Each structure stands twice: as C-alpha cells, then as structure tokens.
N, C-alpha and C positions, 0 to 999 in steps of 0.2 A: 121163243121161251123167255118169260119175264126174268130179269136179273135184279138182284137185290144187293145192297151194300153188305160186305162181310162183317163190318163193324157195328152198324146201327140198324140194319134191316130196311133202310130207306129204298124205295123203288127207284131203279136206274133206267135211263133211256139209252138207246143204242148210240154209241159214240161218246158217252160220258167218260171223262178222264178222272173226275173227282166226284165224290158223293156230295150232292148239294146240301145235305143235312149235317154231316159231320166232317166233311173234307177228306175222308179216307181215299187214297188213290184207288182207281179201278184197274184191276189187272185182268187182261183178256188172254185166253189161251195159255195160261201159265202151266209149265210142266209140273209144278208142285201140286196143282189141283187136278191134273189129269189122272184118272183112274181107269184101269182096264185096258189101256192101250199099250201094246208091246212095241218098243222102238226097234228099228232095224238093227241087225247084228253088227253091220259094218257102218261106222260113222267116222267122219273126219274128226281129228283131234280138236280142231277149232270149234266144231259144233258141240262137242261134249263140254268144252270149257264154257261156251255160251250158255248152255242149258244150266250148268251149275251156277253161273252168275245170275241168271234170271231167278233160279230157285232161291239163291241167297238174298236177292233184293226183296222178293216176295216175303220171305221169312222175316227179314228185318222190318219191312213195312208193317206186317201183322204184329210181330213181337213188340216193336217200339211203339206202335199205336196203342197197344195195351197199356204200356207204361205211361205214355203221355196223356191218354184219356183219363187215367186215374189221377195223374198229377195236376192236370190243367182243368179240363171240363168237368169231370165227374166230381172232383172235390168241391168245385164251385157250384154244383147243382143245388147245394144247400142254401145258396144265396141269390143267384140270378133268377129272374122271372121270365124273361123273354129274350130270344136270340133271333136276329133277322139277317139272312144271307142275301147279299147283293152281287150282281155280275159286274163286269168292268165298266158298264155304262150306267151303273147306279140303279138298275132295275131290280126289284125284289124277285128272287127266285125260290125262296123258301123261308119259313118261319118256324120257330120252336117255342114251346112254353114248358115251364117246369113247375111241378106241384109236389109238395112234401106230404107224405102220409105215414106217420110213425117212423119206422126204420127203413122206409122205402121212399124212393123218389120216382116220379113218372114224367117223362119228357115226351110230348106229342109234337110231331112234325106235320107241317102243312105245305102244300105246293104253292106256286105263284098265284093260283086262283083262290087260295084260302081253303081248299078242300083237304080233308084229313088224308095223310099219306102213310104214316107209320107211328109206332109208339115204342119206347124203351122203358123197361122197369129196372131200376137200380136198387139193390138191396145192400144194406150196410151192417157191419158188426158193431159192437159196443164202442169200439175205438173210432167209429165212423169211417173205417176202411171199406171200400167197395168190394164185396165178396161175390156178388152174382149180378149178371146183366142178362135180361131176357128181351129179345127183339120180337116185335110184332109188326106185321104188315096189314094194311087196310084193304080188305078184299070183300066185294059184294056187300058193303055196308056194315062190316064188322071186323074186329081185329083177329088176326090169325097168328098164333104163336109160331115163331120160326127158330132161328139159331139162338144159342145162349153161350155165355162165357162165365167161368168160375175162376176166382183168384184166391190165392193164399198169400200171407205176409209174414215177414220176420218181426222181431220186437221193435224195430225202428220204423215200421210202416212201409218197408220196401216190398214190392211184389216178388214173391219167390217162385210161384208157379201160376200158369194161366192155361186153362183147359177150354177148348172150343168144341161145342156140340152142335150137331145138325140133326134134326128129327130124333133127338135122344141118343144119338151115337157120337162117341168121341172121335173127332176128326183131326185134331191137332193138340199138341201139348208143348208148352214152352217153359223152360226153366232158366232162372236168372241168378247170377252170382255177382257179388259186390266186394269192393275192397274195404279196408278198415274205415274209410271216410264215407262210405255209402255210395260210392260211384260204381256204375255198371262196368264190369270188366269181362263178362262172359254171358252169352245167350245160346242156349241149346234148343233147337226146334226139332220136334218129332212129328212127322207127318206120315201116318201109316207105318210102314217098315223103314222109312227113310229118316236119317238123323243128320242134322247139320249143326256144326259147332262154329260159332262166331265169337271172335275176341275183339275187345275194344281197348283203346289207349286214351288216357286222360292227360290233360294239360296240367301244369304245376298249379294253376290257380283253381283247379277243380271245377271250372265252369264248362270247358269244352271237352267233348268226348268225340274222338275221331276213330272211325273203324278202319281196320287195315284194308288194303287195296283189294277190290273185287274185279277181276277181269279188266284191270286198268282203270277202274273207276273208284271213287271214294264216297263213303257215307258219313255225313257229319251230323252231330247234334250239339246243342248248346243249352245250358241251364244257368239260372241265376243263383244267388246265394240262398234263396228260399226254396231251391230245388224245383222251381217252375221251369218247364221247358220253354225256351225262347224261340228256337228255330230248329229245323231239321231239313236236310237236303241230301240228295244223291246226285253226284256229278259223274257222268260216264267218262270213258277214256278219251272221248273227243272234246271234253270240256262242256258238254251240254247238261243242263240240269233236268233230270227226269222227275224228281220229286222235290218239292220245296214248300215248306209251311213256316209261318211266323206267328208268334203270339205276343200280345202287349198287355201289360198289367198296370193298374193305377197305383197310387202311393199306398193304398190300403191292401195291396196284394191281390186285388180282384181282377179276374180276366175281363178285359173290355173289348178286345178285338182279336180275331183270328183271320189270317190271310193265307190263301192257297195259291201257290205258283205265282208269286208277285211279279216275276220277270218273264213269265212264259205266256204262251198263247191262251191257255185256259185259266183265266184269272177270276177269282171271286173272293169275297171277304164277309165275315160275320161279325156283327156288333151285338154285344151283350148288355142287357138293361137290368137294373136292380131296383 
C-alpha cells in the first residue's frame, strides 16, 4: 500500500524516516493512528507507558509541525521560488517550486528524476495567515486531492486550532494555548475519542521551549526573537535523538536552509532560492 506524508502529501518509499519534500518525520505503526484494533486486556505497565509515550511523540510531531510550517516555510512561500533537497552526499533527491496566485500559493514537488510527485495548495486570509492547506498526490498523470488542514488564529497571528481531514472526514484536532508573551504553553490533541494534554516550559529569554519529560525523554524547541523556529529535537531516555531539525535564516529574515537529522543516520538538507 502506497504511503504518503501526513503533512504535505508527498509520496514515501518503504524505509523512509523523513519526508523528502518537507522533512516531516515518518511514523510507522503508531498507536495513535491505529483504528479498529482492540488491544489485549492484560498488558504490562511498561507497555502501557511506552504506548502513551509514542502517542505523545506523534502528537507533538504533528502539532508542532503545524506551528513550524506556518512560522517558517508557509510564511516564506510568499517569497521563495525554488527549494532543492539534497542527501548527505550532496545528491538531489527532491525539488519544489512555489507560485503565487491571488490569495493562494501552490507548491509543486518533483522527485530526483524531475518527475512530478505532489502538490500543495495554501490559502491565506487578509492578514496573510495560512488558513487552509490541501495536499495532492500525482497519480496516473493527474493530481488527486488527498488530506487537508485548516487553521484558525488569534489577533496576534498565533495558531489557535488545527484540524486535519482525510477524505473529507475530521481525523485530528489540535488546540494551542499561549502565555502573555505569545509563547506556547499548552497543546491539546484530539484523535478520535482520545485526548492528550501536553504542557511546555519556557526559558527566561523566551527563545527556548522545553517540553516536560515523556517516558524519560525530552522534546525541545527553539525560536529566535522574530518567532522563527530554529530547531526542534526529541531525545529519548537513552540520550538518542529520534527527531531533529534545524533552520537557518539570512539577515533579511528569509529562510535559506532546512536540515533534517543533522547528527543522525538519515540526513538531508533543503536550500531555498529567492
């Protein structure tokens, strides 16, 4: 069965750990996404904790990616024209182009051979906030609409809610809460009948956001003064980085480079052109 990125709709290959188009981590056999399977009645306590931890990590990845995509990539869609993704050997594995049409932006992704792979349509409100994202996959010579995402904002331009749809059905809903300085302090994820509450702690300088411990591991995020996300990473209880991404901006505040898993086995980076 063909698998697609949950964030951008890009086609994924077996064994992919990160989406080659947007860098979103690929989660396999996640209990958050399992529907219709009834777990055994008797389970060890450790297994329950482990399942909760995985669910929390998946929820954070999806919820935080929604925030970061709006703050970093989506906001810059109005200016960058091309993005090229390279593997650790410097070989091109994917490219993207961005085109503005009225209040919408279209990003088309191409594989390493230059063949069309997927498309994303971004729709903005009058304040240029991203309100809707529609993902398309390239199948049999045409684009086929897939998943979509809807966002709402407060008066400061911070994401308040994020709703994820698949085939027209609501699959997940995230709600965000901020302190008086606009820093994320709470994320509530609703997946079907399940609800997961996550709380965050901010440093005094307002740049670092550290999530409380999850099954011995910790999730970190870092932003600059312009509220751009600079990095995010999840370190498990053994000190191993499971998710790691970094972003670099130029003096004009434009995104110029995105790096996935810089210290890990599956490494790639994307360069943005204007």
